[in-house]
C-alpha positions as CSV (number, residue, x, y, z in Angstrom):
1,M,26.9,-23.2,-63.9
2,T,28.6,-20.0,-65.1
3,P,29.6,-17.7,-62.2
4,R,27.7,-14.5,-62.2
5,N,29.8,-11.3,-62.8
6,L,29.8,-8.4,-60.4
7,T,29.1,-4.8,-61.5
8,I,31.4,-2.0,-60.4
9,L,30.5,1.5,-61.6
10,G,28.5,0.1,-64.4
11,R,31.2,-2.3,-65.6
12,P,30.9,-6.1,-65.4
13,V,33.7,-7.7,-63.3
14,S,34.3,-11.4,-63.2
15,P,34.9,-13.2,-59.9
16,L,38.5,-13.8,-61.0
17,Q,39.1,-10.1,-61.7
18,A,37.5,-9.2,-58.4
19,G,39.6,-11.7,-56.5
20,T,42.8,-10.5,-58.2
21,L,41.9,-6.9,-57.3
22,L,41.3,-7.8,-53.6
23,A,44.5,-9.9,-53.4
24,L,46.6,-7.0,-54.9
25,G,44.9,-4.5,-52.6
26,A,45.7,-6.7,-49.6
27,A,49.3,-7.1,-50.7
28,L,49.6,-3.3,-51.2
29,L,48.1,-2.6,-47.7
30,W,50.5,-5.2,-46.1
31,S,53.5,-3.8,-47.8
32,Y,52.8,-0.1,-47.0
33,W,51.3,-0.6,-43.6
34,P,54.2,0.9,-41.6
35,N,54.1,4.0,-43.9
36,I,50.4,4.3,-43.6
37,A,50.6,4.0,-39.8
38,D,53.1,6.9,-39.7
39,M,50.8,9.0,-41.9
40,V,47.8,8.4,-39.7
41,K,49.9,9.3,-36.7
42,A,50.8,12.6,-38.4
43,W,47.1,13.2,-39.1
44,R,46.2,12.8,-35.5
45,T,49.0,14.8,-33.9
46,E,50.0,17.6,-36.4
47,P,47.3,20.2,-37.1
48,E,48.5,20.9,-40.7
49,Y,47.8,17.3,-41.7
50,S,44.5,16.8,-39.9
51,H,42.8,16.9,-43.3
52,G,44.5,13.6,-44.2
53,F,41.6,11.5,-42.9
54,L,39.3,13.2,-45.6
55,V,41.7,12.8,-48.5
56,P,41.1,9.1,-49.3
57,L,37.3,9.7,-48.9
58,F,37.4,12.5,-51.4
59,A,39.5,10.5,-53.8
60,L,36.7,7.8,-53.8
61,V,34.1,10.5,-54.3
62,L,36.1,11.8,-57.2
63,L,36.2,8.4,-58.8
64,W,32.4,8.3,-58.6
65,F,32.1,11.8,-60.2
66,R,34.3,10.6,-63.1
67,R,32.6,7.3,-63.6
68,S,31.6,8.3,-67.1
69,Y,35.2,8.0,-68.1
70,L,35.2,4.4,-67.0
71,E,31.9,3.5,-68.6
72,N,33.2,4.7,-72.0
73,A,36.8,3.4,-71.6
74,T,38.2,0.2,-73.2
75,L,39.6,-1.7,-70.2
76,R,42.5,-4.0,-71.2
77,P,45.3,-5.1,-68.9
78,S,48.7,-3.6,-69.8
79,W,52.2,-4.7,-68.9
80,W,53.2,-1.1,-68.8
81,G,51.9,-1.1,-65.3
82,L,55.0,-3.1,-64.2
83,A,57.1,-0.1,-65.3
84,L,55.2,2.2,-62.9
85,I,55.5,-0.4,-60.2
86,A,59.3,-0.7,-60.8
87,L,59.5,3.1,-60.5
88,A,57.6,3.0,-57.2
89,V,59.9,0.2,-55.9
90,G,63.0,2.3,-56.9
91,L,61.6,5.4,-55.2
92,R,60.9,3.4,-52.1
93,L,64.4,1.8,-52.0
94,T,65.9,5.3,-52.4
95,G,63.9,6.5,-49.4
96,V,65.2,3.6,-47.4
97,A,68.8,4.2,-48.5
98,V,68.8,7.9,-47.7
99,A,66.6,7.5,-44.6
100,L,63.9,9.8,-46.1
101,E,60.5,8.4,-45.3
102,W,58.8,10.9,-47.6
103,F,60.1,9.1,-50.6
104,E,58.8,5.8,-49.2
105,Q,55.3,7.3,-48.7
106,L,55.4,9.1,-52.0
107,S,56.1,5.8,-53.8
108,L,52.6,4.7,-53.0
109,L,51.2,6.9,-55.8
110,P,53.1,5.4,-58.7
111,F,52.5,2.0,-57.2
112,L,48.8,2.5,-57.2
113,A,49.0,3.9,-60.8
114,G,50.9,0.8,-61.8
115,L,48.3,-1.5,-60.4
116,I,45.6,0.4,-62.2
117,V,47.4,0.2,-65.6
118,L,48.3,-3.5,-64.9
119,L,44.7,-4.4,-64.3
120,G,42.7,-2.0,-66.6
121,G,45.2,-0.4,-68.9
122,W,45.5,3.3,-69.8
123,G,41.7,3.7,-70.0
124,A,41.4,2.9,-66.3
125,L,44.3,5.3,-65.5
126,R,42.6,8.1,-67.6
127,W,39.6,7.6,-65.2
128,S,41.5,7.5,-62.0
129,W,44.6,9.7,-62.3
130,P,43.1,12.7,-60.5
131,S,42.2,10.6,-57.5
132,V,45.7,9.0,-57.5
133,L,47.4,12.5,-57.6
134,F,45.0,13.9,-55.0
135,L,46.2,11.2,-52.5
136,G,49.5,13.1,-52.4
137,F,47.8,15.6,-50.0
138,M,47.6,12.9,-47.3
139,I,51.5,12.6,-47.3
140,P,53.2,14.8,-44.7
141,L,55.9,17.2,-46.0
142,P,59.6,16.4,-45.3
143,W,60.8,18.0,-42.1
144,R,63.3,20.2,-43.8
145,L,60.8,21.5,-46.3
146,K,58.3,22.1,-43.5
147,V,60.9,24.3,-41.6
148,M,61.9,26.1,-44.8
149,L,58.3,27.1,-45.4
150,A,57.2,27.7,-41.8
151,N,59.9,30.3,-40.9
152,P,59.3,32.8,-43.6
153,L,55.5,32.4,-43.3
154,Q,55.8,32.9,-39.5
155,R,57.7,36.2,-40.0
156,F,55.4,37.4,-42.8
157,A,52.3,36.7,-40.8
158,T,53.8,38.7,-37.8
159,V,54.8,41.7,-40.0
160,V,51.5,41.9,-42.0
161,T,49.3,41.4,-38.9
162,T,51.2,44.1,-37.0
163,Y,50.6,46.5,-40.0
164,V,46.9,45.6,-40.1
165,M,46.6,46.2,-36.3
166,Q,48.3,49.6,-36.7
167,T,46.0,50.5,-39.5
168,I,42.8,49.8,-37.5
169,G,44.2,51.9,-34.6
170,L,45.9,49.5,-32.2
171,P,49.4,50.5,-30.9
172,A,51.0,47.3,-32.2
173,L,54.7,46.6,-32.6
174,S,56.6,43.5,-33.8
175,E,59.6,42.2,-32.0
176,G,60.9,39.1,-33.8
177,N,57.8,36.9,-34.1
178,T,56.0,38.5,-31.2
179,I,53.3,41.2,-31.5
180,I,53.3,43.7,-28.6
181,I,50.1,45.7,-27.9
182,G,50.8,47.7,-24.7
183,D,51.3,45.2,-22.0
184,I,50.0,42.3,-24.2
185,R,52.4,40.0,-26.0
186,I,51.1,37.7,-28.7
187,E,53.7,35.2,-29.9
188,V,53.2,33.9,-33.4
189,I,54.7,30.5,-33.0
190,A,55.6,28.1,-35.8
191,A,52.3,26.3,-35.4
192,C,50.5,29.6,-36.2
193,S,52.7,30.5,-39.2
194,G,49.9,29.6,-41.6
195,L,51.6,26.5,-43.0
196,S,48.7,24.3,-41.9
197,M,46.2,26.6,-43.6
198,L,48.4,26.6,-46.8
199,V,48.5,22.8,-46.9
200,V,44.8,22.4,-46.2
201,F,43.7,25.2,-48.6
202,F,45.9,23.7,-51.4
203,A,44.1,20.4,-50.9
204,L,40.7,22.2,-50.9
205,S,41.5,24.4,-53.9
206,T,42.7,21.3,-55.8
207,A,39.4,19.5,-55.0
208,V,37.4,22.5,-56.2
209,A,39.4,22.9,-59.3
210,I,38.9,19.2,-60.2
211,V,35.2,19.1,-59.5
212,I,34.0,22.4,-61.1
213,R,33.2,22.6,-64.8
214,R,35.4,25.5,-65.9
215,P,38.1,26.2,-68.5
216,L,41.6,25.2,-67.6
217,G,42.7,28.8,-66.9
218,D,40.0,29.3,-64.3
219,R,41.0,26.0,-62.6
220,L,44.6,27.1,-62.4
221,V,43.5,30.4,-60.9
222,I,41.5,28.5,-58.3
223,F,44.4,26.2,-57.5
224,F,47.1,28.9,-57.0
225,S,44.6,31.1,-55.1
226,A,45.3,28.8,-52.1
227,I,48.4,30.9,-51.3
228,P,46.7,34.3,-50.9
229,I,43.6,32.8,-49.2
230,A,45.8,31.0,-46.6
231,V,47.8,34.2,-45.9
232,I,44.7,36.4,-45.7
233,S,42.9,33.9,-43.4
234,N,45.9,33.6,-41.1
235,V,46.3,37.4,-40.8
236,I,42.5,37.7,-40.0
237,R,42.9,35.0,-37.4
238,I,45.8,36.7,-35.6
239,T,44.2,40.1,-35.9
240,V,41.0,38.9,-34.3
241,T,43.0,37.3,-31.6
242,G,44.8,40.6,-30.9
243,L,41.5,42.5,-30.8
244,L,40.0,39.9,-28.3
245,H,43.1,40.2,-26.1
246,V,42.5,44.0,-25.9
247,W,38.7,43.8,-25.6
248,V,37.8,40.7,-23.6
249,G,41.0,39.2,-22.2
250,K,43.6,36.5,-22.7
251,E,41.5,33.4,-21.9
252,I,38.8,33.9,-24.5
253,A,41.4,35.2,-27.0
254,D,43.4,32.0,-26.6
255,L,40.3,29.9,-26.9
256,V,39.4,31.5,-30.3
257,F,43.0,31.5,-31.5
258,H,43.8,27.8,-30.8
259,D,40.4,26.1,-31.0
260,L,37.5,27.9,-32.6
261,A,39.5,29.6,-35.3
262,G,40.8,26.3,-36.7
263,W,37.2,25.2,-37.3
264,L,36.2,28.6,-38.8
265,M,39.1,28.8,-41.3
266,M,37.6,26.2,-43.6
267,P,34.2,27.9,-44.1
268,M,36.1,31.2,-44.6
269,A,38.2,29.6,-47.3
270,L,35.2,28.2,-49.0
271,G,33.6,31.6,-48.9
272,F,36.7,33.2,-50.4
273,M,36.7,30.6,-53.2
274,W,33.0,31.2,-53.9
275,L,33.6,34.9,-54.2
276,E,36.5,34.2,-56.5
277,L,34.4,32.1,-58.8
278,K,31.8,34.8,-58.9
279,L,34.5,37.4,-59.7
280,I,36.0,35.2,-62.5
281,S,32.5,34.7,-64.0
282,W,32.0,38.4,-63.9
283,L,35.4,39.4,-65.4
284,L,35.9,36.6,-67.9
285,L,32.8,36.2,-70.1
286,E,32.7,33.0,-72.2
287,P,31.9,33.7,-75.9
288,S,28.4,32.6,-76.7
289,V,27.9,30.6,-79.9
290,P,24.6,31.4,-81.6
291,S,22.2,28.5,-82.1
292,P,21.3,27.2,-85.6
293,T,17.9,28.9,-85.3
294,A,19.3,32.2,-84.4
295,W,22.0,31.9,-87.1
296,A,19.3,31.1,-89.7
297,A,17.2,34.1,-88.6
298,A,20.1,36.6,-88.4
299,D,20.4,39.1,-91.3
300,I,24.3,38.9,-91.4
301,P,26.6,38.0,-94.3
302,G,27.0,34.3,-94.7
303,S,23.8,33.3,-92.9
304,P,21.2,31.1,-94.7
305,R,18.6,33.9,-94.6
306,R,21.1,36.4,-96.2
307,R,22.2,33.8,-98.9
308,D,18.5,33.2,-99.8
309,A,17.9,36.9,-100.2
310,E,21.0,37.4,-102.3
311,A,20.5,34.4,-104.6
312,P,17.8,36.0,-106.8
313,A,19.8,39.2,-107.1
314,A,22.8,37.2,-108.2
315,A,20.7,35.4,-110.8
316,R,19.3,38.6,-112.2
Protein backbone atom coordinates (compact mmCIF):
# COMPACT_ATOMS: atom_id res chain seq x y z
CA MET A 1 0.00 0.00 0.00
CA THR A 2 1.47 3.37 -1.05
CA PRO A 3 1.76 5.83 1.86
CA ARG A 4 -0.53 8.82 1.51
CA ASN A 5 1.17 12.19 1.02
CA LEU A 6 0.50 15.11 3.30
CA THR A 7 -0.45 18.56 2.00
CA ILE A 8 1.23 21.70 3.31
CA LEU A 9 0.10 25.06 1.85
CA GLY A 10 -1.22 23.31 -1.22
CA ARG A 11 1.94 21.29 -1.89
CA PRO A 12 2.10 17.48 -1.49
CA VAL A 13 4.70 16.32 1.03
CA SER A 14 5.69 12.68 1.37
CA PRO A 15 5.98 11.08 4.82
CA LEU A 16 9.76 10.86 4.30
CA GLN A 17 9.99 14.57 3.59
CA ALA A 18 7.76 15.41 6.57
CA GLY A 19 9.85 13.17 8.84
CA THR A 20 13.08 14.77 7.62
CA LEU A 21 11.64 18.23 8.21
CA LEU A 22 10.58 17.32 11.75
CA ALA A 23 13.95 15.73 12.53
CA LEU A 24 15.90 18.76 11.30
CA GLY A 25 13.56 21.09 13.18
CA ALA A 26 14.07 19.12 16.39
CA ALA A 27 17.86 19.17 15.90
CA LEU A 28 17.76 22.93 15.30
CA LEU A 29 15.67 23.47 18.44
CA TRP A 30 18.01 21.30 20.53
CA SER A 31 21.12 23.05 19.23
CA TYR A 32 19.83 26.59 19.77
CA TRP A 33 17.83 25.96 22.93
CA PRO A 34 20.20 27.90 25.27
CA ASN A 35 20.12 30.89 22.93
CA ILE A 36 16.34 30.70 22.55
CA ALA A 37 15.97 30.53 26.35
CA ASP A 38 18.06 33.71 26.71
CA MET A 39 15.94 35.48 24.10
CA VAL A 40 12.72 34.51 25.88
CA LYS A 41 14.17 35.80 29.14
CA ALA A 42 14.88 39.16 27.47
CA TRP A 43 11.32 39.24 26.10
CA ARG A 44 9.94 38.74 29.60
CA THR A 45 12.20 41.13 31.52
CA GLU A 46 13.14 43.97 29.12
CA PRO A 47 10.34 46.24 27.84
CA GLU A 48 12.03 47.01 24.51
CA TYR A 49 11.89 43.33 23.55
CA SER A 50 8.43 42.43 24.83
CA HIS A 51 7.28 42.22 21.20
CA GLY A 52 9.55 39.18 20.72
CA PHE A 53 6.72 36.78 21.56
CA LEU A 54 4.76 38.07 18.55
CA VAL A 55 7.62 37.97 16.03
CA PRO A 56 7.56 34.18 15.33
CA LEU A 57 3.76 34.27 15.09
CA PHE A 58 3.83 37.05 12.51
CA ALA A 59 6.57 35.22 10.60
CA LEU A 60 4.20 32.26 10.27
CA VAL A 61 1.35 34.55 9.21
CA LEU A 62 3.64 36.07 6.60
CA LEU A 63 4.38 32.62 5.21
CA TRP A 64 0.64 32.11 4.81
CA PHE A 65 0.21 35.46 3.03
CA ARG A 66 2.99 34.51 0.59
CA ARG A 67 1.76 30.95 -0.02
CA SER A 68 1.20 31.74 -3.71
CA TYR A 69 5.00 31.91 -4.14
CA LEU A 70 5.24 28.36 -2.83
CA GLU A 71 2.38 27.05 -4.95
CA ASN A 72 4.04 28.30 -8.15
CA ALA A 73 7.62 27.45 -7.17
CA THR A 74 9.67 24.48 -8.32
CA LEU A 75 10.85 22.83 -5.13
CA ARG A 76 14.08 20.94 -5.58
CA PRO A 77 16.62 20.26 -2.78
CA SER A 78 19.88 22.14 -3.25
CA TRP A 79 23.27 21.46 -1.70
CA TRP A 80 23.86 25.22 -1.61
CA GLY A 81 21.97 25.09 1.67
CA LEU A 82 25.10 23.57 3.24
CA ALA A 83 27.00 26.77 2.39
CA LEU A 84 24.48 28.85 4.35
CA ILE A 85 24.62 26.38 7.22
CA ALA A 86 28.44 26.60 7.20
CA LEU A 87 28.12 30.39 7.36
CA ALA A 88 25.81 30.06 10.36
CA VAL A 89 28.20 27.67 12.11
CA GLY A 90 31.11 30.06 11.49
CA LEU A 91 29.11 32.99 12.84
CA ARG A 92 28.15 31.02 15.93
CA LEU A 93 31.71 29.88 16.60
CA THR A 94 32.85 33.49 16.25
CA GLY A 95 30.29 34.52 18.85
CA VAL A 96 31.59 31.85 21.22
CA ALA A 97 35.21 32.89 20.61
CA VAL A 98 34.64 36.60 21.28
CA ALA A 99 31.99 36.01 23.98
CA LEU A 100 29.30 37.86 22.00
CA GLU A 101 26.00 36.08 22.36
CA TRP A 102 24.38 38.30 19.73
CA PHE A 103 26.44 36.55 17.03
CA GLU A 104 25.28 33.17 18.31
CA GLN A 105 21.62 34.22 18.23
CA LEU A 106 21.99 35.93 14.85
CA SER A 107 23.43 32.74 13.34
CA LEU A 108 19.96 31.23 13.69
CA LEU A 109 18.79 33.17 10.61
CA PRO A 110 21.33 31.84 8.05
CA PHE A 111 20.93 28.40 9.63
CA LEU A 112 17.17 28.49 8.95
CA ALA A 113 17.77 29.80 5.42
CA GLY A 114 20.26 26.98 4.82
CA LEU A 115 17.77 24.34 5.93
CA ILE A 116 15.12 25.82 3.65
CA VAL A 117 17.45 25.78 0.62
CA LEU A 118 18.69 22.30 1.52
CA LEU A 119 15.15 20.91 1.60
CA GLY A 120 13.30 23.00 -1.00
CA GLY A 121 15.89 24.88 -3.03
CA TRP A 122 15.86 28.52 -4.01
CA GLY A 123 12.15 28.43 -4.80
CA ALA A 124 11.39 27.71 -1.16
CA LEU A 125 13.74 30.49 -0.03
CA ARG A 126 12.07 32.94 -2.43
CA TRP A 127 8.82 32.18 -0.60
CA SER A 128 10.17 32.33 2.95
CA TRP A 129 12.98 34.90 3.03
CA PRO A 130 10.85 37.80 4.40
CA SER A 131 9.81 35.63 7.34
CA VAL A 132 13.39 34.53 7.99
CA LEU A 133 14.64 38.13 8.01
CA PHE A 134 11.73 39.30 10.15
CA LEU A 135 12.81 36.85 12.85
CA GLY A 136 15.79 39.16 13.39
CA PHE A 137 13.49 41.48 15.39
CA MET A 138 13.21 38.86 18.14
CA ILE A 139 16.99 39.00 18.78
CA PRO A 140 18.01 41.50 21.52
CA LEU A 141 20.54 44.14 20.51
CA PRO A 142 24.13 43.88 21.81
CA TRP A 143 24.58 45.68 25.12
CA ARG A 144 27.10 48.17 23.72
CA LEU A 145 24.86 49.10 20.81
CA LYS A 146 21.91 49.44 23.18
CA VAL A 147 23.86 51.90 25.37
CA MET A 148 25.11 53.84 22.34
CA LEU A 149 21.55 54.32 21.11
CA ALA A 150 19.87 54.87 24.49
CA ASN A 151 22.04 57.74 25.72
CA PRO A 152 21.52 60.17 22.80
CA LEU A 153 17.85 59.21 22.54
CA GLN A 154 17.45 59.89 26.26
CA ARG A 155 19.00 63.34 25.98
CA PHE A 156 17.10 64.17 22.79
CA ALA A 157 13.76 63.18 24.37
CA THR A 158 14.52 65.40 27.40
CA VAL A 159 15.43 68.48 25.34
CA VAL A 160 12.55 68.19 22.85
CA THR A 161 9.96 67.47 25.56
CA THR A 162 11.16 70.47 27.56
CA TYR A 163 10.77 72.68 24.48
CA VAL A 164 7.25 71.32 23.84
CA MET A 165 6.25 71.96 27.45
CA GLN A 166 7.59 75.52 27.25
CA THR A 167 5.66 76.04 24.02
CA ILE A 168 2.34 75.04 25.61
CA GLY A 169 2.96 77.33 28.59
CA LEU A 170 4.59 75.17 31.28
CA PRO A 171 7.63 76.66 33.12
CA ALA A 172 9.80 73.66 32.22
CA LEU A 173 13.59 73.49 32.39
CA SER A 174 15.97 70.63 31.67
CA GLU A 175 18.84 69.70 33.94
CA GLY A 176 20.74 66.78 32.48
CA ASN A 177 18.07 64.17 31.78
CA THR A 178 15.65 65.65 34.32
CA ILE A 179 12.74 67.95 33.46
CA ILE A 180 11.93 70.49 36.19
CA ILE A 181 8.47 72.09 36.39
CA GLY A 182 8.38 74.22 39.50
CA ASP A 183 8.75 71.79 42.41
CA ILE A 184 8.13 68.79 40.14
CA ARG A 185 11.08 66.79 38.83
CA ILE A 186 10.51 64.26 36.03
CA GLU A 187 13.53 62.07 35.37
CA VAL A 188 13.81 60.67 31.85
CA ILE A 189 15.64 57.45 32.70
CA ALA A 190 17.28 55.14 30.16
CA ALA A 191 14.18 52.94 30.04
CA CYS A 192 12.19 56.00 28.90
CA SER A 193 14.65 57.05 26.21
CA GLY A 194 12.39 55.80 23.43
CA LEU A 195 14.67 52.92 22.42
CA SER A 196 11.96 50.40 23.23
CA MET A 197 9.51 52.27 20.99
CA LEU A 198 12.14 52.51 18.25
CA VAL A 199 12.74 48.74 18.26
CA VAL A 200 9.02 47.91 18.40
CA PHE A 201 8.05 50.46 15.74
CA PHE A 202 10.79 49.24 13.41
CA ALA A 203 9.34 45.73 13.71
CA LEU A 204 5.85 47.12 13.16
CA SER A 205 6.83 49.27 10.18
CA THR A 206 8.67 46.32 8.61
CA ALA A 207 5.59 44.15 9.01
CA VAL A 208 3.38 46.81 7.43
CA ALA A 209 5.86 47.40 4.58
CA ILE A 210 5.94 43.67 3.79
CA VAL A 211 2.18 43.14 3.88
CA ILE A 212 0.91 46.23 2.02
CA ARG A 213 0.69 46.23 -1.76
CA ARG A 214 2.61 49.39 -2.59
CA PRO A 215 5.60 50.36 -4.77
CA LEU A 216 9.06 49.83 -3.30
CA GLY A 217 9.53 53.56 -2.65
CA ASP A 218 6.37 53.70 -0.51
CA ARG A 219 7.50 50.66 1.46
CA LEU A 220 10.90 52.21 2.18
CA VAL A 221 9.19 55.37 3.41
CA ILE A 222 7.01 53.29 5.74
CA PHE A 223 10.06 51.37 7.01
CA PHE A 224 12.20 54.43 7.83
CA SER A 225 9.23 56.32 9.28
CA ALA A 226 9.66 54.20 12.41
CA ILE A 227 12.33 56.68 13.58
CA PRO A 228 10.21 59.89 13.60
CA ILE A 229 7.13 57.99 14.80
CA ALA A 230 9.06 56.56 17.78
CA VAL A 231 10.52 59.98 18.66
CA ILE A 232 7.18 61.78 18.36
CA SER A 233 5.36 59.10 20.37
CA ASN A 234 7.92 59.24 23.16
CA VAL A 235 7.78 63.05 23.32
CA ILE A 236 3.97 62.88 23.50
CA ARG A 237 4.22 60.29 26.27
CA ILE A 238 6.59 62.38 28.43
CA THR A 239 4.67 65.61 27.75
CA VAL A 240 1.37 64.04 28.84
CA THR A 241 3.13 62.76 31.96
CA GLY A 242 4.32 66.29 32.78
CA LEU A 243 0.83 67.69 32.30
CA LEU A 244 -0.63 65.02 34.59
CA HIS A 245 2.01 65.78 37.23
CA VAL A 246 0.85 69.40 37.21
CA TRP A 247 -2.89 68.76 36.95
CA VAL A 248 -3.68 65.56 38.89
CA GLY A 249 -0.58 64.55 40.85
CA LYS A 250 2.36 62.18 40.82
CA GLU A 251 0.57 58.87 41.43
CA ILE A 252 -1.73 59.02 38.41
CA ALA A 253 1.05 60.49 36.26
CA ASP A 254 3.41 57.63 37.13
CA LEU A 255 0.62 55.12 36.42
CA VAL A 256 0.12 56.56 32.94
CA PHE A 257 3.84 56.96 32.28
CA HIS A 258 4.92 53.45 33.26
CA ASP A 259 1.86 51.30 32.62
CA LEU A 260 -0.92 52.65 30.43
CA ALA A 261 1.29 54.59 28.04
CA GLY A 262 3.17 51.46 27.03
CA TRP A 263 -0.10 49.91 25.85
CA LEU A 264 -1.29 53.08 24.12
CA MET A 265 1.87 53.63 22.08
CA MET A 266 1.17 50.76 19.67
CA PRO A 267 -2.31 52.00 18.60
CA MET A 268 -0.80 55.49 18.29
CA ALA A 269 1.94 54.16 15.99
CA LEU A 270 -0.62 52.33 13.86
CA GLY A 271 -2.63 55.55 13.64
CA PHE A 272 0.43 57.50 12.50
CA MET A 273 1.19 54.86 9.87
CA TRP A 274 -2.40 54.94 8.63
CA LEU A 275 -2.18 58.72 8.26
CA GLU A 276 1.17 58.31 6.52
CA LEU A 277 -0.30 55.88 3.99
CA LYS A 278 -3.17 58.28 3.33
CA LEU A 279 -0.72 61.15 2.84
CA ILE A 280 1.43 59.09 0.45
CA SER A 281 -1.66 58.13 -1.56
CA TRP A 282 -2.65 61.78 -1.75
CA LEU A 283 0.78 63.14 -2.68
CA LEU A 284 2.05 60.35 -4.95
CA LEU A 285 -0.55 59.55 -7.58
CA GLU A 286 0.07 56.36 -9.53
CA PRO A 287 -0.19 56.82 -13.33
CA SER A 288 -3.34 55.24 -14.71
CA VAL A 289 -3.13 53.11 -17.83
CA PRO A 290 -6.19 53.48 -20.10
CA SER A 291 -8.12 50.32 -20.79
CA PRO A 292 -8.23 48.86 -24.32
CA THR A 293 -11.84 50.03 -24.65
CA ALA A 294 -10.97 53.58 -23.65
CA TRP A 295 -7.92 53.52 -25.91
CA ALA A 296 -10.01 52.39 -28.87
CA ALA A 297 -12.60 55.08 -28.23
CA ALA A 298 -10.14 57.90 -27.69
CA ASP A 299 -9.64 60.35 -30.54
CA ILE A 300 -5.86 60.64 -30.07
CA PRO A 301 -2.99 60.05 -32.50
CA GLY A 302 -2.10 56.40 -32.76
CA SER A 303 -5.37 55.07 -31.39
CA PRO A 304 -7.35 52.50 -33.47
CA ARG A 305 -10.22 54.96 -33.96
CA ARG A 306 -7.88 57.66 -35.24
CA ARG A 307 -6.09 55.22 -37.58
CA ASP A 308 -9.41 54.07 -39.03
CA ALA A 309 -10.42 57.66 -39.64
CA GLU A 310 -7.09 58.57 -41.23
CA ALA A 311 -6.88 55.47 -43.50
CA PRO A 312 -9.40 56.63 -46.15
CA ALA A 313 -7.79 60.07 -46.31
CA ALA A 314 -4.39 58.50 -46.87
CA ALA A 315 -5.84 56.30 -49.62
CA ARG A 316 -7.32 59.32 -51.36
